[in-house]
mmCIF file of the N, C-alpha and C atoms, coordinates in Angstrom:
data_MODEL
# 
_entry.id   MODEL 
# 
loop_
_atom_site.group_PDB 
_atom_site.id 
_atom_site.type_symbol 
_atom_site.label_atom_id 
_atom_site.label_alt_id 
_atom_site.label_comp_id 
_atom_site.label_asym_id 
_atom_site.label_entity_id 
_atom_site.label_seq_id 
_atom_site.pdbx_PDB_ins_code 
_atom_site.Cartn_x 
_atom_site.Cartn_y 
_atom_site.Cartn_z 
_atom_site.occupancy 
_atom_site.B_iso_or_equiv 
_atom_site.pdbx_formal_charge 
_atom_site.auth_seq_id 
_atom_site.auth_comp_id 
_atom_site.auth_asym_id 
_atom_site.auth_atom_id 
_atom_site.pdbx_PDB_model_num 
ATOM 1   N N  . MET A 1 1  ? 0.716  -0.970 0.044  1.00 0.00 ? 1  MET A N  1 
ATOM 2   C CA . MET A 1 1  ? 0.011  0.009  0.233  1.00 0.00 ? 1  MET A CA 1 
ATOM 3   C C  . MET A 1 1  ? 0.962  1.388  0.035  1.00 0.00 ? 1  MET A C  1 
ATOM 4   N N  . PHE A 1 2  ? 0.504  2.152  -0.962 1.00 0.00 ? 2  PHE A N  1 
ATOM 5   C CA . PHE A 1 2  ? 1.504  3.383  -1.018 1.00 0.00 ? 2  PHE A CA 1 
ATOM 6   C C  . PHE A 1 2  ? 1.033  4.187  -0.182 1.00 0.00 ? 2  PHE A C  1 
ATOM 7   N N  . ASN A 1 3  ? 1.943  4.761  0.808  1.00 0.00 ? 3  ASN A N  1 
ATOM 8   C CA . ASN A 1 3  ? 1.670  5.972  1.739  1.00 0.00 ? 3  ASN A CA 1 
ATOM 9   C C  . ASN A 1 3  ? 2.687  7.150  1.194  1.00 0.00 ? 3  ASN A C  1 
ATOM 10  N N  . PRO A 1 4  ? 2.132  8.130  1.073  1.00 0.00 ? 4  PRO A N  1 
ATOM 11  C CA . PRO A 1 4  ? 2.884  9.826  0.771  1.00 0.00 ? 4  PRO A CA 1 
ATOM 12  C C  . PRO A 1 4  ? 3.455  10.193 2.017  1.00 0.00 ? 4  PRO A C  1 
ATOM 13  N N  . PHE A 1 5  ? 3.320  9.432  2.868  1.00 0.00 ? 5  PHE A N  1 
ATOM 14  C CA . PHE A 1 5  ? 3.958  10.482 3.940  1.00 0.00 ? 5  PHE A CA 1 
ATOM 15  C C  . PHE A 1 5  ? 5.363  9.760  4.194  1.00 0.00 ? 5  PHE A C  1 
ATOM 16  N N  . GLU A 1 6  ? 5.715  9.005  3.340  1.00 0.00 ? 6  GLU A N  1 
ATOM 17  C CA . GLU A 1 6  ? 6.998  7.984  3.824  1.00 0.00 ? 6  GLU A CA 1 
ATOM 18  C C  . GLU A 1 6  ? 7.838  7.904  2.386  1.00 0.00 ? 6  GLU A C  1 
ATOM 19  N N  . ASP A 1 7  ? 7.253  8.389  1.099  1.00 0.00 ? 7  ASP A N  1 
ATOM 20  C CA . ASP A 1 7  ? 7.796  8.661  -0.002 1.00 0.00 ? 7  ASP A CA 1 
ATOM 21  C C  . ASP A 1 7  ? 9.085  9.676  -0.022 1.00 0.00 ? 7  ASP A C  1 
ATOM 22  N N  . ASP A 1 8  ? 9.995  9.222  -0.455 1.00 0.00 ? 8  ASP A N  1 
ATOM 23  C CA . ASP A 1 8  ? 11.420 9.859  -0.270 1.00 0.00 ? 8  ASP A CA 1 
ATOM 24  C C  . ASP A 1 8  ? 11.598 10.279 -1.883 1.00 0.00 ? 8  ASP A C  1 
ATOM 25  N N  . SER A 1 9  ? 10.714 10.022 -2.615 1.00 0.00 ? 9  SER A N  1 
ATOM 26  C CA . SER A 1 9  ? 11.397 10.369 -4.238 1.00 0.00 ? 9  SER A CA 1 
ATOM 27  C C  . SER A 1 9  ? 10.118 12.241 -4.311 1.00 0.00 ? 9  SER A C  1 
ATOM 28  N N  . ARG A 1 10 ? 9.056  12.273 -3.079 1.00 0.00 ? 10 ARG A N  1 
ATOM 29  C CA . ARG A 1 10 ? 8.523  13.556 -3.410 1.00 0.00 ? 10 ARG A CA 1 
ATOM 30  C C  . ARG A 1 10 ? 9.021  14.740 -2.659 1.00 0.00 ? 10 ARG A C  1 
ATOM 31  N N  . GLU A 1 11 ? 8.545  15.616 -2.515 1.00 0.00 ? 11 GLU A N  1 
ATOM 32  C CA . GLU A 1 11 ? 8.937  16.731 -1.700 1.00 0.00 ? 11 GLU A CA 1 
ATOM 33  C C  . GLU A 1 11 ? 7.822  17.202 -0.834 1.00 0.00 ? 11 GLU A C  1 
ATOM 34  N N  . TYR A 1 12 ? 8.427  17.583 0.114  1.00 0.00 ? 12 TYR A N  1 
ATOM 35  C CA . TYR A 1 12 ? 7.665  17.764 1.576  1.00 0.00 ? 12 TYR A CA 1 
ATOM 36  C C  . TYR A 1 12 ? 7.643  19.516 2.171  1.00 0.00 ? 12 TYR A C  1 
ATOM 37  N N  . LEU A 1 13 ? 6.531  19.566 3.295  1.00 0.00 ? 13 LEU A N  1 
ATOM 38  C CA . LEU A 1 13 ? 6.661  20.716 3.509  1.00 0.00 ? 13 LEU A CA 1 
ATOM 39  C C  . LEU A 1 13 ? 6.548  20.365 4.966  1.00 0.00 ? 13 LEU A C  1 
ATOM 40  N N  . ALA A 1 14 ? 6.875  21.515 5.719  1.00 0.00 ? 14 ALA A N  1 
ATOM 41  C CA . ALA A 1 14 ? 6.706  21.140 7.373  1.00 0.00 ? 14 ALA A CA 1 
ATOM 42  C C  . ALA A 1 14 ? 5.392  22.359 7.519  1.00 0.00 ? 14 ALA A C  1 
ATOM 43  N N  . LEU A 1 15 ? 4.327  21.728 8.362  1.00 0.00 ? 15 LEU A N  1 
ATOM 44  C CA . LEU A 1 15 ? 3.112  22.492 8.668  1.00 0.00 ? 15 LEU A CA 1 
ATOM 45  C C  . LEU A 1 15 ? 3.182  22.494 10.281 1.00 0.00 ? 15 LEU A C  1 
ATOM 46  N N  . CYS A 1 16 ? 2.935  23.778 10.786 1.00 0.00 ? 16 CYS A N  1 
ATOM 47  C CA . CYS A 1 16 ? 2.807  23.987 12.605 1.00 0.00 ? 16 CYS A CA 1 
ATOM 48  C C  . CYS A 1 16 ? 1.303  24.766 12.771 1.00 0.00 ? 16 CYS A C  1 
ATOM 49  N N  . ASN A 1 17 ? 0.433  23.880 13.555 1.00 0.00 ? 17 ASN A N  1 
ATOM 50  C CA . ASN A 1 17 ? -0.441 24.829 14.107 1.00 0.00 ? 17 ASN A CA 1 
ATOM 51  C C  . ASN A 1 17 ? -0.579 25.720 15.492 1.00 0.00 ? 17 ASN A C  1 
ATOM 52  N N  . ASP A 1 18 ? -1.318 26.080 15.485 1.00 0.00 ? 18 ASP A N  1 
ATOM 53  C CA . ASP A 1 18 ? -1.359 27.270 16.470 1.00 0.00 ? 18 ASP A CA 1 
ATOM 54  C C  . ASP A 1 18 ? -0.798 26.934 18.235 1.00 0.00 ? 18 ASP A C  1 
ATOM 55  N N  . GLU A 1 19 ? -1.180 25.727 18.485 1.00 0.00 ? 19 GLU A N  1 
ATOM 56  C CA . GLU A 1 19 ? -0.093 25.051 19.477 1.00 0.00 ? 19 GLU A CA 1 
ATOM 57  C C  . GLU A 1 19 ? 1.204  24.649 19.297 1.00 0.00 ? 19 GLU A C  1 
ATOM 58  N N  . GLU A 1 20 ? 1.634  25.039 18.243 1.00 0.00 ? 20 GLU A N  1 
ATOM 59  C CA . GLU A 1 20 ? 2.741  24.833 18.265 1.00 0.00 ? 20 GLU A CA 1 
ATOM 60  C C  . GLU A 1 20 ? 3.451  23.592 17.596 1.00 0.00 ? 20 GLU A C  1 
ATOM 61  N N  . GLN A 1 21 ? 2.539  23.063 17.474 1.00 0.00 ? 21 GLN A N  1 
ATOM 62  C CA . GLN A 1 21 ? 3.004  21.539 16.882 1.00 0.00 ? 21 GLN A CA 1 
ATOM 63  C C  . GLN A 1 21 ? 3.201  20.965 15.416 1.00 0.00 ? 21 GLN A C  1 
ATOM 64  N N  . TYR A 1 22 ? 4.113  20.502 15.173 1.00 0.00 ? 22 TYR A N  1 
ATOM 65  C CA . TYR A 1 22 ? 4.674  20.318 13.584 1.00 0.00 ? 22 TYR A CA 1 
ATOM 66  C C  . TYR A 1 22 ? 4.209  19.407 12.901 1.00 0.00 ? 22 TYR A C  1 
ATOM 67  N N  . SER A 1 23 ? 4.328  19.111 11.668 1.00 0.00 ? 23 SER A N  1 
ATOM 68  C CA . SER A 1 23 ? 4.109  17.974 10.954 1.00 0.00 ? 23 SER A CA 1 
ATOM 69  C C  . SER A 1 23 ? 4.244  17.905 9.580  1.00 0.00 ? 23 SER A C  1 
ATOM 70  N N  . LEU A 1 24 ? 5.081  17.008 9.192  1.00 0.00 ? 24 LEU A N  1 
ATOM 71  C CA . LEU A 1 24 ? 5.443  16.579 7.954  1.00 0.00 ? 24 LEU A CA 1 
ATOM 72  C C  . LEU A 1 24 ? 4.303  16.644 7.130  1.00 0.00 ? 24 LEU A C  1 
ATOM 73  N N  . TRP A 1 25 ? 4.533  17.178 5.836  1.00 0.00 ? 25 TRP A N  1 
ATOM 74  C CA . TRP A 1 25 ? 3.597  16.943 5.070  1.00 0.00 ? 25 TRP A CA 1 
ATOM 75  C C  . TRP A 1 25 ? 3.505  17.074 3.527  1.00 0.00 ? 25 TRP A C  1 
ATOM 76  N N  . PRO A 1 26 ? 3.194  15.908 2.964  1.00 0.00 ? 26 PRO A N  1 
ATOM 77  C CA . PRO A 1 26 ? 3.532  15.753 1.250  1.00 0.00 ? 26 PRO A CA 1 
ATOM 78  C C  . PRO A 1 26 ? 3.069  17.422 0.387  1.00 0.00 ? 26 PRO A C  1 
ATOM 79  N N  . GLN A 1 27 ? 3.785  17.678 -0.131 1.00 0.00 ? 27 GLN A N  1 
ATOM 80  C CA . GLN A 1 27 ? 3.491  18.408 -1.197 1.00 0.00 ? 27 GLN A CA 1 
ATOM 81  C C  . GLN A 1 27 ? 2.603  18.246 -2.111 1.00 0.00 ? 27 GLN A C  1 
ATOM 82  N N  . GLY A 1 28 ? 1.600  19.042 -2.223 1.00 0.00 ? 28 GLY A N  1 
ATOM 83  C CA . GLY A 1 28 ? 0.548  18.605 -3.281 1.00 0.00 ? 28 GLY A CA 1 
ATOM 84  C C  . GLY A 1 28 ? -0.968 18.307 -2.793 1.00 0.00 ? 28 GLY A C  1 
ATOM 85  N N  . LEU A 1 29 ? -0.739 17.937 -1.202 1.00 0.00 ? 29 LEU A N  1 
ATOM 86  C CA . LEU A 1 29 ? -2.111 17.777 -0.598 1.00 0.00 ? 29 LEU A CA 1 
ATOM 87  C C  . LEU A 1 29 ? -2.449 18.751 -0.250 1.00 0.00 ? 29 LEU A C  1 
ATOM 88  N N  . GLN A 1 30 ? -3.796 18.796 0.057  1.00 0.00 ? 30 GLN A N  1 
ATOM 89  C CA . GLN A 1 30 ? -4.237 20.081 0.953  1.00 0.00 ? 30 GLN A CA 1 
ATOM 90  C C  . GLN A 1 30 ? -4.082 19.893 2.225  1.00 0.00 ? 30 GLN A C  1 
ATOM 91  N N  . ILE A 1 31 ? -3.685 21.212 2.228  1.00 0.00 ? 31 ILE A N  1 
ATOM 92  C CA . ILE A 1 31 ? -2.990 21.361 4.204  1.00 0.00 ? 31 ILE A CA 1 
ATOM 93  C C  . ILE A 1 31 ? -4.629 21.840 4.905  1.00 0.00 ? 31 ILE A C  1 
ATOM 94  N N  . PRO A 1 32 ? -4.538 20.855 5.729  1.00 0.00 ? 32 PRO A N  1 
ATOM 95  C CA . PRO A 1 32 ? -5.777 21.112 6.609  1.00 0.00 ? 32 PRO A CA 1 
ATOM 96  C C  . PRO A 1 32 ? -6.089 22.351 7.270  1.00 0.00 ? 32 PRO A C  1 
ATOM 97  N N  . ALA A 1 33 ? -7.237 22.268 7.420  1.00 0.00 ? 33 ALA A N  1 
ATOM 98  C CA . ALA A 1 33 ? -7.434 23.664 8.354  1.00 0.00 ? 33 ALA A CA 1 
ATOM 99  C C  . ALA A 1 33 ? -6.871 23.908 9.761  1.00 0.00 ? 33 ALA A C  1 
ATOM 100 N N  . GLY A 1 34 ? -6.630 25.187 10.063 1.00 0.00 ? 34 GLY A N  1 
ATOM 101 C CA . GLY A 1 34 ? -5.814 24.864 11.392 1.00 0.00 ? 34 GLY A CA 1 
ATOM 102 C C  . GLY A 1 34 ? -4.297 25.171 11.367 1.00 0.00 ? 34 GLY A C  1 
ATOM 103 N N  . TRP A 1 35 ? -3.931 24.789 10.277 1.00 0.00 ? 35 TRP A N  1 
ATOM 104 C CA . TRP A 1 35 ? -2.329 24.659 9.874  1.00 0.00 ? 35 TRP A CA 1 
ATOM 105 C C  . TRP A 1 35 ? -1.708 25.393 8.540  1.00 0.00 ? 35 TRP A C  1 
ATOM 106 N N  . ARG A 1 36 ? -0.269 25.836 9.123  1.00 0.00 ? 36 ARG A N  1 
ATOM 107 C CA . ARG A 1 36 ? 0.195  26.616 7.888  1.00 0.00 ? 36 ARG A CA 1 
ATOM 108 C C  . ARG A 1 36 ? 1.541  26.078 7.588  1.00 0.00 ? 36 ARG A C  1 
ATOM 109 N N  . THR A 1 37 ? 2.243  26.528 6.433  1.00 0.00 ? 37 THR A N  1 
ATOM 110 C CA . THR A 1 37 ? 3.368  26.286 6.230  1.00 0.00 ? 37 THR A CA 1 
ATOM 111 C C  . THR A 1 37 ? 4.506  27.043 6.855  1.00 0.00 ? 37 THR A C  1 
ATOM 112 N N  . VAL A 1 38 ? 5.446  26.360 7.760  1.00 0.00 ? 38 VAL A N  1 
ATOM 113 C CA . VAL A 1 38 ? 6.683  27.188 8.309  1.00 0.00 ? 38 VAL A CA 1 
ATOM 114 C C  . VAL A 1 38 ? 7.474  26.681 7.584  1.00 0.00 ? 38 VAL A C  1 
ATOM 115 N N  . TYR A 1 39 ? 8.151  25.893 6.564  1.00 0.00 ? 39 TYR A N  1 
ATOM 116 C CA . TYR A 1 39 ? 9.328  25.531 5.837  1.00 0.00 ? 39 TYR A CA 1 
ATOM 117 C C  . TYR A 1 39 ? 8.897  24.830 4.980  1.00 0.00 ? 39 TYR A C  1 
ATOM 118 N N  . GLY A 1 40 ? 9.689  24.666 3.348  1.00 0.00 ? 40 GLY A N  1 
ATOM 119 C CA . GLY A 1 40 ? 9.467  23.543 2.283  1.00 0.00 ? 40 GLY A CA 1 
ATOM 120 C C  . GLY A 1 40 ? 9.563  24.707 0.999  1.00 0.00 ? 40 GLY A C  1 
ATOM 121 N N  . THR A 1 41 ? 9.287  24.125 0.125  1.00 0.00 ? 41 THR A N  1 
ATOM 122 C CA . THR A 1 41 ? 9.471  22.804 -0.419 1.00 0.00 ? 41 THR A CA 1 
ATOM 123 C C  . THR A 1 41 ? 10.651 22.153 -0.153 1.00 0.00 ? 41 THR A C  1 
ATOM 124 N N  . ALA A 1 42 ? 10.785 20.724 0.129  1.00 0.00 ? 42 ALA A N  1 
ATOM 125 C CA . ALA A 1 42 ? 12.257 20.317 0.501  1.00 0.00 ? 42 ALA A CA 1 
ATOM 126 C C  . ALA A 1 42 ? 12.028 18.969 0.462  1.00 0.00 ? 42 ALA A C  1 
ATOM 127 N N  . THR A 1 43 ? 13.317 18.086 0.339  1.00 0.00 ? 43 THR A N  1 
ATOM 128 C CA . THR A 1 43 ? 13.165 16.625 0.414  1.00 0.00 ? 43 THR A CA 1 
ATOM 129 C C  . THR A 1 43 ? 12.405 16.615 1.846  1.00 0.00 ? 43 THR A C  1 
ATOM 130 N N  . ARG A 1 44 ? 12.097 15.182 2.081  1.00 0.00 ? 44 ARG A N  1 
ATOM 131 C CA . ARG A 1 44 ? 11.695 14.813 3.307  1.00 0.00 ? 44 ARG A CA 1 
ATOM 132 C C  . ARG A 1 44 ? 12.675 14.748 4.135  1.00 0.00 ? 44 ARG A C  1 
ATOM 133 N N  . GLU A 1 45 ? 13.833 14.476 4.293  1.00 0.00 ? 45 GLU A N  1 
ATOM 134 C CA . GLU A 1 45 ? 14.912 14.214 5.334  1.00 0.00 ? 45 GLU A CA 1 
ATOM 135 C C  . GLU A 1 45 ? 15.030 15.641 5.609  1.00 0.00 ? 45 GLU A C  1 
ATOM 136 N N  . LYS A 1 46 ? 15.243 17.035 4.363  1.00 0.00 ? 46 LYS A N  1 
ATOM 137 C CA . LYS A 1 46 ? 15.612 18.144 5.255  1.00 0.00 ? 46 LYS A CA 1 
ATOM 138 C C  . LYS A 1 46 ? 14.171 18.807 6.088  1.00 0.00 ? 46 LYS A C  1 
ATOM 139 N N  . VAL A 1 47 ? 13.205 18.542 5.820  1.00 0.00 ? 47 VAL A N  1 
ATOM 140 C CA . VAL A 1 47 ? 11.997 18.779 6.458  1.00 0.00 ? 47 VAL A CA 1 
ATOM 141 C C  . VAL A 1 47 ? 12.086 18.056 7.822  1.00 0.00 ? 47 VAL A C  1 
ATOM 142 N N  . LEU A 1 48 ? 12.251 17.051 8.032  1.00 0.00 ? 48 LEU A N  1 
ATOM 143 C CA . LEU A 1 48 ? 12.350 16.316 9.102  1.00 0.00 ? 48 LEU A CA 1 
ATOM 144 C C  . LEU A 1 48 ? 13.375 16.569 10.204 1.00 0.00 ? 48 LEU A C  1 
ATOM 145 N N  . ASP A 1 49 ? 14.422 17.275 9.412  1.00 0.00 ? 49 ASP A N  1 
ATOM 146 C CA . ASP A 1 49 ? 15.498 17.777 9.946  1.00 0.00 ? 49 ASP A CA 1 
ATOM 147 C C  . ASP A 1 49 ? 15.019 18.806 10.467 1.00 0.00 ? 49 ASP A C  1 
ATOM 148 N N  . ARG A 1 50 ? 14.606 19.649 9.795  1.00 0.00 ? 50 ARG A N  1 
ATOM 149 C CA . ARG A 1 50 ? 13.453 21.078 10.321 1.00 0.00 ? 50 ARG A CA 1 
ATOM 150 C C  . ARG A 1 50 ? 12.876 21.112 11.380 1.00 0.00 ? 50 ARG A C  1 
ATOM 151 N N  . ILE A 1 51 ? 11.939 20.426 11.112 1.00 0.00 ? 51 ILE A N  1 
ATOM 152 C CA . ILE A 1 51 ? 10.846 19.788 12.659 1.00 0.00 ? 51 ILE A CA 1 
ATOM 153 C C  . ILE A 1 51 ? 12.014 19.305 13.601 1.00 0.00 ? 51 ILE A C  1 
ATOM 154 N N  . GLU A 1 52 ? 12.549 18.395 13.713 1.00 0.00 ? 52 GLU A N  1 
ATOM 155 C CA . GLU A 1 52 ? 13.457 18.044 14.732 1.00 0.00 ? 52 GLU A CA 1 
ATOM 156 C C  . GLU A 1 52 ? 14.457 19.180 15.468 1.00 0.00 ? 52 GLU A C  1 
ATOM 157 N N  . ARG A 1 53 ? 14.343 20.315 14.661 1.00 0.00 ? 53 ARG A N  1 
ATOM 158 C CA . ARG A 1 53 ? 15.224 21.322 15.215 1.00 0.00 ? 53 ARG A CA 1 
ATOM 159 C C  . ARG A 1 53 ? 14.583 22.630 15.967 1.00 0.00 ? 53 ARG A C  1 
ATOM 160 N N  . SER A 1 54 ? 13.370 22.182 15.210 1.00 0.00 ? 54 SER A N  1 
ATOM 161 C CA . SER A 1 54 ? 12.258 23.379 15.754 1.00 0.00 ? 54 SER A CA 1 
ATOM 162 C C  . SER A 1 54 ? 11.379 23.000 16.451 1.00 0.00 ? 54 SER A C  1 
ATOM 163 N N  . TRP A 1 55 ? 11.157 21.404 16.943 1.00 0.00 ? 55 TRP A N  1 
ATOM 164 C CA . TRP A 1 55 ? 10.152 21.043 17.966 1.00 0.00 ? 55 TRP A CA 1 
ATOM 165 C C  . TRP A 1 55 ? 11.079 20.507 19.146 1.00 0.00 ? 55 TRP A C  1 
ATOM 166 N N  . THR A 1 56 ? 11.267 21.406 20.008 1.00 0.00 ? 56 THR A N  1 
ATOM 167 C CA . THR A 1 56 ? 11.852 20.715 21.444 1.00 0.00 ? 56 THR A CA 1 
ATOM 168 C C  . THR A 1 56 ? 11.338 20.583 21.969 1.00 0.00 ? 56 THR A C  1 
ATOM 169 N N  . ASP A 1 57 ? 9.985  20.734 22.337 1.00 0.00 ? 57 ASP A N  1 
ATOM 170 C CA . ASP A 1 57 ? 9.280  20.497 23.317 1.00 0.00 ? 57 ASP A CA 1 
ATOM 171 C C  . ASP A 1 57 ? 8.187  20.296 22.608 1.00 0.00 ? 57 ASP A C  1 
ATOM 172 N N  . MET A 1 58 ? 7.823  19.002 23.074 1.00 0.00 ? 58 MET A N  1 
ATOM 173 C CA . MET A 1 58 ? 6.418  18.145 22.337 1.00 0.00 ? 58 MET A CA 1 
ATOM 174 C C  . MET A 1 58 ? 5.197  18.582 22.817 1.00 0.00 ? 58 MET A C  1 
ATOM 175 N N  . ARG A 1 59 ? 5.104  19.115 24.172 1.00 0.00 ? 59 ARG A N  1 
ATOM 176 C CA . ARG A 1 59 ? 3.860  19.611 24.767 1.00 0.00 ? 59 ARG A CA 1 
ATOM 177 C C  . ARG A 1 59 ? 3.330  20.876 23.755 1.00 0.00 ? 59 ARG A C  1 
ATOM 178 N N  . PRO A 1 60 ? 1.751  20.871 23.799 1.00 0.00 ? 60 PRO A N  1 
ATOM 179 C CA . PRO A 1 60 ? 1.451  21.953 23.131 1.00 0.00 ? 60 PRO A CA 1 
ATOM 180 C C  . PRO A 1 60 ? 1.821  23.392 24.022 1.00 0.00 ? 60 PRO A C  1 
ATOM 181 N N  . LYS A 1 61 ? 1.621  24.336 22.975 1.00 0.00 ? 61 LYS A N  1 
ATOM 182 C CA . LYS A 1 61 ? 1.739  25.638 23.410 1.00 0.00 ? 61 LYS A CA 1 
ATOM 183 C C  . LYS A 1 61 ? 1.148  26.085 24.892 1.00 0.00 ? 61 LYS A C  1 
ATOM 184 N N  . SER A 1 62 ? -0.570 25.441 24.664 1.00 0.00 ? 62 SER A N  1 
ATOM 185 C CA . SER A 1 62 ? -1.264 26.124 26.050 1.00 0.00 ? 62 SER A CA 1 
ATOM 186 C C  . SER A 1 62 ? -0.864 25.280 26.970 1.00 0.00 ? 62 SER A C  1 
ATOM 187 N N  . LEU A 1 63 ? -0.145 24.141 26.960 1.00 0.00 ? 63 LEU A N  1 
ATOM 188 C CA . LEU A 1 63 ? 0.603  23.476 28.404 1.00 0.00 ? 63 LEU A CA 1 
ATOM 189 C C  . LEU A 1 63 ? 1.432  24.082 28.522 1.00 0.00 ? 63 LEU A C  1 
ATOM 190 N N  . ARG A 1 64 ? 2.417  24.215 27.638 1.00 0.00 ? 64 ARG A N  1 
ATOM 191 C CA . ARG A 1 64 ? 3.624  25.027 28.256 1.00 0.00 ? 64 ARG A CA 1 
ATOM 192 C C  . ARG A 1 64 ? 3.527  26.257 28.749 1.00 0.00 ? 64 ARG A C  1 
ATOM 193 N N  . GLY A 1 65 ? 2.436  27.188 28.636 1.00 0.00 ? 65 GLY A N  1 
ATOM 194 C CA . GLY A 1 65 ? 1.811  28.337 28.987 1.00 0.00 ? 65 GLY A CA 1 
ATOM 195 C C  . GLY A 1 65 ? 1.647  28.284 30.491 1.00 0.00 ? 65 GLY A C  1 
ATOM 196 N N  . ALA A 1 66 ? 1.200  27.247 30.961 1.00 0.00 ? 66 ALA A N  1 
ATOM 197 C CA . ALA A 1 66 ? 0.172  27.224 31.880 1.00 0.00 ? 66 ALA A CA 1 
ATOM 198 C C  . ALA A 1 66 ? 0.630  27.137 33.177 1.00 0.00 ? 66 ALA A C  1 
ATOM 199 N N  . GLY A 1 67 ? 1.839  27.763 33.374 1.00 0.00 ? 67 GLY A N  1 
ATOM 200 C CA . GLY A 1 67 ? 2.538  28.183 34.566 1.00 0.00 ? 67 GLY A CA 1 
ATOM 201 C C  . GLY A 1 67 ? 2.948  26.824 35.441 1.00 0.00 ? 67 GLY A C  1 
ATOM 202 N N  . GLY A 1 68 ? 3.645  26.031 34.460 1.00 0.00 ? 68 GLY A N  1 
ATOM 203 C CA . GLY A 1 68 ? 4.736  25.020 35.032 1.00 0.00 ? 68 GLY A CA 1 
ATOM 204 C C  . GLY A 1 68 ? 3.517  23.424 34.853 1.00 0.00 ? 68 GLY A C  1 
ATOM 205 N N  . GLN A 1 69 ? 2.323  23.825 35.201 1.00 0.00 ? 69 GLN A N  1 
ATOM 206 C CA . GLN A 1 69 ? 1.341  22.868 35.267 1.00 0.00 ? 69 GLN A CA 1 
ATOM 207 C C  . GLN A 1 69 ? 1.973  21.477 33.994 1.00 0.00 ? 69 GLN A C  1 
ATOM 208 N N  . GLY A 1 70 ? 1.369  20.467 34.319 1.00 0.00 ? 70 GLY A N  1 
ATOM 209 C CA . GLY A 1 70 ? 1.915  19.153 33.210 1.00 0.00 ? 70 GLY A CA 1 
ATOM 210 C C  . GLY A 1 70 ? 3.149  18.494 33.544 1.00 0.00 ? 70 GLY A C  1 
ATOM 211 N N  . ASP A 1 71 ? 4.364  19.434 34.181 1.00 0.00 ? 71 ASP A N  1 
ATOM 212 C CA . ASP A 1 71 ? 5.726  19.086 34.127 1.00 0.00 ? 71 ASP A CA 1 
ATOM 213 C C  . ASP A 1 71 ? 5.842  18.200 35.163 1.00 0.00 ? 71 ASP A C  1 
ATOM 214 N N  . SER A 1 72 ? 6.970  17.507 35.504 1.00 0.00 ? 72 SER A N  1 
ATOM 215 C CA . SER A 1 72 ? 7.323  16.227 36.071 1.00 0.00 ? 72 SER A CA 1 
ATOM 216 C C  . SER A 1 72 ? 7.568  16.617 37.403 1.00 0.00 ? 72 SER A C  1 
ATOM 217 N N  . PRO A 1 73 ? 6.988  16.092 38.313 1.00 0.00 ? 73 PRO A N  1 
ATOM 218 C CA . PRO A 1 73 ? 7.611  16.526 39.953 1.00 0.00 ? 73 PRO A CA 1 
ATOM 219 C C  . PRO A 1 73 ? 8.878  16.166 40.317 1.00 0.00 ? 73 PRO A C  1 
# 
């Protein structure tokens, strides 16, 4: 079964939402509501590298800004 998210021969975008969560997105597919392009078009490897360097805290923005709530004891 073909998976457009794992095709190294196509180009990709890095998307980000209002919670500062990132997603790898194949170029040419419709961008979902609530997401915007923050990097690309580039190879899958370059986009994944950008996401890894940009998304250093996996918690949603609303949780990070909650005055430390959700942090480990």
